C-alpha positions in Angstrom: 71.7 -22.8 -81.7 68.8 -25.1 -82.4 67.0 -25.6 -85.7 63.8 -24.0 -84.6 65.6 -20.9 -83.4 67.5 -20.7 -86.7 64.2 -20.9 -88.6 62.9 -18.1 -86.4 65.9 -15.9 -87.2 65.7 -16.7 -90.9 62.0 -15.8 -90.8 62.7 -12.5 -89.0 65.3 -11.5 -91.6 63.0 -12.4 -94.4 60.3 -10.1 -92.9 62.8 -7.3 -92.2 64.2 -7.6 -95.7 60.8 -7.3 -97.4 59.7 -4.4 -95.2 62.9 -2.4 -95.6 62.9 -3.0 -99.3 59.4 -1.8 -99.7 60.2 1.3 -97.6 63.2 2.1 -99.8 61.2 1.6 -103.0 58.5 3.9 -101.7 61.0 6.6 -100.8 63.6 6.3 -103.6 62.2 3.9 -106.3 65.4 1.8 -105.8 67.0 -0.7 -103.4 70.8 -0.3 -103.4 72.7 -3.0 -101.6 72.3 -3.0 -97.8 72.9 -5.5 -95.0 71.1 -6.6 -91.8 72.3 -8.5 -88.8 70.5 -10.1 -85.9 72.0 -10.8 -82.5 71.6 -14.3 -81.1 68.3 -13.5 -79.4 67.0 -12.1 -82.6 65.9 -8.9 -80.8 68.4 -6.3 -82.0 68.6 -5.9 -85.8 71.4 -3.7 -87.1 71.3 -2.3 -90.6 74.1 -0.9 -92.8 73.4 1.2 -95.9 76.7 1.7 -97.6 75.2 4.3 -100.0 74.7 6.6 -97.0 78.4 7.1 -96.7 79.4 6.4 -100.3 76.7 8.1 -102.5 78.9 8.0 -105.6 79.9 4.4 -105.3 78.9 1.9 -108.0 76.5 -0.9 -107.3 79.4 -3.4 -107.1 81.2 -1.2 -104.6 78.1 -0.9 -102.4 77.6 -4.7 -102.6 81.2 -5.3 -101.6 80.9 -2.8 -98.7 77.8 -4.6 -97.4 79.5 -8.0 -97.7 82.6 -6.6 -95.9 80.4 -5.2 -93.1 78.7 -8.6 -92.7 82.0 -10.4 -92.6 83.3 -8.1 -89.9 80.0 -8.6 -87.9 80.3 -12.3 -88.1 84.0 -12.2 -87.1 83.0 -10.2 -84.0 80.9 -13.1 -82.8 78.0 -10.9 -81.9 75.6 -11.9 -84.6 73.6 -15.1 -85.3 72.0 -14.3 -88.7 72.9 -11.9 -91.5 71.3 -10.8 -94.8 72.3 -8.8 -97.8 69.5 -7.3 -99.9 69.5 -5.5 -103.2 67.6 -4.8 -106.4 68.4 -7.3 -109.1 67.5 -7.1 -112.8 67.1 -10.1 -115.1 68.1 -10.4 -118.7 64.5 -9.9 -119.7 64.4 -6.5 -118.0 62.3 -7.7 -115.0 63.3 -6.6 -111.5 63.2 -8.2 -108.1 64.6 -7.9 -104.6 67.4 -10.3 -104.1 67.8 -11.6 -100.5 70.6 -13.7 -99.3 70.2 -14.8 -95.6 72.7 -16.9 -93.6 73.1 -18.4 -90.2 76.1 -20.4 -89.1 74.3 -23.6 -90.2 71.9 -22.6 -93.0 71.0 -20.1 -95.6 68.5 -19.0 -98.2 68.7 -17.3 -101.5 65.7 -15.9 -103.2 64.3 -13.1 -105.3 61.0 -11.4 -104.9 59.8 -10.3 -108.3 58.4 -6.7 -108.1 56.4 -4.3 -110.0 55.1 -0.8 -109.5 51.3 -0.7 -109.5 48.8 2.1 -109.2 48.9 1.7 -105.5 52.7 1.5 -105.1 55.3 -1.2 -105.2 54.3 -4.9 -105.0 56.6 -7.8 -104.0 55.4 -11.1 -105.4 56.0 -14.6 -104.1 59.6 -15.6 -103.8 61.6 -17.4 -106.4 64.5 -19.5 -105.1 67.8 -18.9 -106.8 71.1 -20.9 -106.8 73.7 -18.2 -107.3 74.7 -16.3 -104.2 74.5 -12.5 -104.3 77.8 -12.3 -102.3 80.2 -15.0 -101.1 79.0 -16.7 -97.9 80.1 -14.7 -94.9 80.4 -17.6 -92.4 83.6 -19.5 -92.4 83.2 -23.1 -93.6 
């Protein structure tokens, strides 16, 4: 897979992550951990919301379930890019949407600071982070 195609997949996952996060915020005022995969053509996104089947699970259990689903998807060989997305809180009580995106050759980690304004939720410009949300899902 070429660098330009990987950049396209990464961009598509960034866009999907932002849109789905805003939708969840508008509907529930929260973003519990969820996962997204893209097929090699980047045309068929698949999502997994562990909270749908495990409503009483802790945040950590939901994050682990999302990571496990991504690892199984990668092992199947049918995906070219993956993302895990969740609400993160900082020590100073600010919130943001954490997004970890990976392809076989590259990845991105960032947080979109967010706030609830009079017209709804607003995601601000991304801030790159160094600490993964979950362990990388592609084998080294």
